[in-house]
C-alpha positions as CSV (number, residue, x, y, z in Angstrom):
1,X,116.3,84.6,106.4
2,X,117.1,87.5,104.0
3,X,114.8,86.3,101.2
4,X,112.8,88.3,98.7
5,X,109.0,88.6,99.4
6,X,106.1,88.6,97.0
7,X,102.4,88.8,97.8
8,X,101.2,87.1,94.7
9,X,97.6,88.4,95.2
10,X,99.0,91.8,94.3
11,X,99.9,90.6,90.8
12,X,96.2,89.8,90.2
13,X,95.2,93.1,91.8
14,X,97.6,94.9,89.4
15,X,95.9,93.3,86.4
16,X,92.5,94.3,87.7
17,X,93.7,97.8,88.6
18,X,95.0,98.3,85.0
19,X,91.6,97.2,83.5
20,X,89.6,99.4,85.9
21,X,91.9,102.4,85.2
22,X,91.4,101.9,81.4
23,X,87.6,101.4,81.8
24,X,87.8,97.9,80.3
25,X,85.6,95.0,81.2
26,X,87.1,92.6,83.6
27,X,86.2,89.7,81.3
28,X,88.1,91.1,78.4
29,X,90.6,88.2,78.1
30,X,92.9,90.0,75.6
31,X,93.2,93.1,77.6
32,X,93.7,91.1,80.8
33,X,96.5,89.1,79.2
34,X,98.2,92.3,78.0
35,X,97.9,93.8,81.5
36,X,99.3,90.6,83.1
37,X,102.3,90.6,80.7
38,X,103.0,94.2,81.8
39,X,102.9,93.6,85.5
40,X,106.2,94.7,87.0
41,X,106.8,92.8,90.3
42,X,109.2,95.5,91.5
43,X,106.5,98.2,91.3
44,X,103.5,96.6,93.0
45,X,102.0,99.4,95.1
46,X,100.1,97.9,98.0
47,X,98.6,101.3,99.0
48,X,96.9,101.5,95.5
49,X,96.2,97.8,95.0
50,X,94.6,97.3,98.4
51,X,91.4,99.1,97.6
52,X,88.3,97.0,98.1
53,X,87.1,97.5,94.5
54,X,90.4,96.4,93.2
55,X,90.3,93.2,95.3
56,X,86.8,92.4,94.1
57,X,87.9,92.9,90.5
58,X,91.0,90.8,91.0
59,X,89.0,87.8,92.0
60,X,87.3,88.1,88.6
61,X,90.4,88.3,86.5
62,X,92.1,85.6,88.5
63,X,89.7,83.0,87.1
64,X,91.0,83.7,83.5
65,X,93.3,80.7,82.8
66,X,95.6,82.5,80.5
67,X,96.1,85.4,83.0
68,X,96.9,82.8,85.7
69,X,99.5,81.1,83.4
70,X,101.2,84.5,82.7
71,X,101.3,85.5,86.3
72,X,102.3,82.1,87.6
73,X,105.3,82.2,85.3
74,X,106.3,85.6,86.6
75,X,105.9,84.4,90.2
76,X,108.0,81.3,89.4
77,X,110.8,83.5,88.0
78,X,110.7,85.6,91.1
79,X,110.9,82.6,93.3
80,X,114.0,81.2,91.5
81,X,116.0,84.5,91.7
82,X,118.8,84.5,94.3
83,X,118.9,84.4,97.2
84,X,115.4,82.8,97.2
85,X,112.0,84.0,98.1
86,X,108.9,83.8,100.3
87,X,105.7,83.8,98.2
88,X,102.4,84.6,99.8
89,X,99.3,83.4,97.9
90,X,96.5,80.9,97.6
91,X,98.1,78.4,95.2
92,X,101.8,78.7,96.0
93,X,102.5,75.3,97.4
94,X,100.3,73.4,94.9
95,X,100.8,75.3,91.6
96,X,103.4,78.1,91.7
97,X,106.1,76.4,93.7
98,X,105.1,72.8,94.2
99,X,108.8,71.9,94.9
100,X,109.3,74.6,97.5
101,X,111.7,73.8,100.3
102,X,109.2,74.7,103.0
103,X,105.5,75.2,102.6
104,X,103.2,76.9,105.1
105,X,99.4,76.8,104.7
106,X,98.4,79.7,106.8
107,X,94.7,80.0,107.6
108,X,92.2,81.5,109.9
109,X,88.4,81.4,110.3
110,X,86.4,83.5,107.9
111,X,85.2,85.6,110.8
112,X,88.7,86.3,112.1
113,X,89.9,87.2,108.6
114,X,86.9,89.6,108.2
115,X,87.7,91.2,111.5
116,X,91.4,91.6,110.5
117,X,90.4,93.1,107.1
118,X,88.0,95.5,108.9
119,X,90.8,96.6,111.2
120,X,93.1,97.1,108.2
121,X,90.5,99.3,106.5
122,X,89.9,101.3,109.7
123,X,93.7,101.8,110.1
124,X,93.9,103.6,106.8
125,X,90.9,105.8,107.5
126,X,88.4,103.7,105.4
127,X,85.0,102.5,106.4
128,X,83.5,99.1,105.8
129,X,80.8,96.8,107.2
130,X,81.9,93.6,109.0
131,X,79.0,91.6,107.5
132,X,79.8,92.8,103.9
133,X,83.5,91.9,104.4
134,X,82.6,88.5,105.8
135,X,80.2,87.8,102.8
136,X,83.0,88.8,100.4
137,X,85.5,86.5,102.1
138,X,83.1,83.6,102.0
139,X,82.3,84.2,98.3
140,X,86.0,84.4,97.5
141,X,86.8,81.2,99.4
142,X,84.0,79.4,97.6
143,X,85.1,80.7,94.2
144,X,88.8,79.9,94.9
145,X,88.1,76.4,96.3
146,X,85.8,75.6,93.4
147,X,87.8,76.9,90.4
148,X,89.1,74.4,87.9
149,X,92.4,76.1,87.5
150,X,94.6,76.3,90.6
151,X,91.9,75.6,93.3
152,X,92.6,76.8,96.8
153,X,93.8,73.8,98.9
154,X,96.8,73.0,101.0
155,X,99.7,71.1,99.5
156,X,100.0,67.5,100.9
157,X,103.4,68.4,102.3
158,X,102.5,71.8,103.7
159,X,102.7,72.7,107.4
160,X,99.2,73.9,108.5
161,X,99.2,77.1,110.6
162,X,95.8,78.2,111.9
163,X,96.2,81.7,113.2
164,X,92.5,82.2,114.2
165,X,93.5,82.5,117.9
166,X,96.9,84.2,117.3
167,X,98.0,87.8,117.3
168,X,100.3,88.8,114.5
169,X,103.4,88.4,116.6
170,X,102.4,84.9,117.8
171,X,101.6,83.9,114.2
172,X,105.0,85.1,113.1
173,X,106.8,83.2,115.9
174,X,104.8,80.1,115.1
175,X,105.8,80.3,111.4
176,X,109.4,81.0,112.3
177,X,109.4,77.9,114.7
178,X,108.1,75.7,111.9
179,X,110.8,77.0,109.5
180,X,113.6,76.8,112.0
181,X,112.6,73.2,112.9
182,X,112.6,72.1,109.3
183,X,116.0,73.7,108.7
184,X,117.5,72.2,111.8
185,X,116.3,68.7,110.8
186,X,117.8,69.2,107.3
187,X,121.1,70.4,108.8
188,X,121.3,67.2,110.9
189,X,120.6,64.9,107.9
C-alpha cells in the first residue's frame, strides 16, 4: 500500500526514555511535556525503546493528559502526511484518527501476547519470566481500559481481528484481506 508506518507506543516510550535518561521522576508533568514536544517521529529507535523498563515507564507517562495531547497531535500530523499512514496503537481508531478510512482492532488473549513478548525478548538475547510478563500485560490492559483520557476500546466501526490462534503470516494475510475487501467495495461504489 506504500504508506508510512508509526508505532505510536514508541512515542510514549520515547518520553519515558528521556525522563529515565535524565533521572527525572516519571510524574514530573513539566519535564514529560518538554520531552513529548521534543519527540522526533523520524528518530524513534525501537532497539532502545523496546527495553522492558522503558515500557513500564511509558505506561506511567501515558496517563498524563497533557503528554497524551502533545503526542496525539504529533501522531495526527504524521497520519495526514502524504501518501497516508498506518498507525499502530491503543487509541488510534477512537482518539487519534477517528475518521480513518480503515480501522483494524487487532487483539489476542493476554496469554498469547505474553508468550509473544517472551519470544521477542528471547530473540534479542534477553531473559524474562512468562508469569511476570503476563502480570504486566494484565496490569497495562486494566490501566489502559480504565483511564479517563483515551481509554482502550475498539472504535464502533473497527474491524475486529483476533490473532490469538494465528501465526504472524496468517495475521498479516487476514489484515490484508480485510483492507482489500474494504477497498474493493469502495471502488465499486
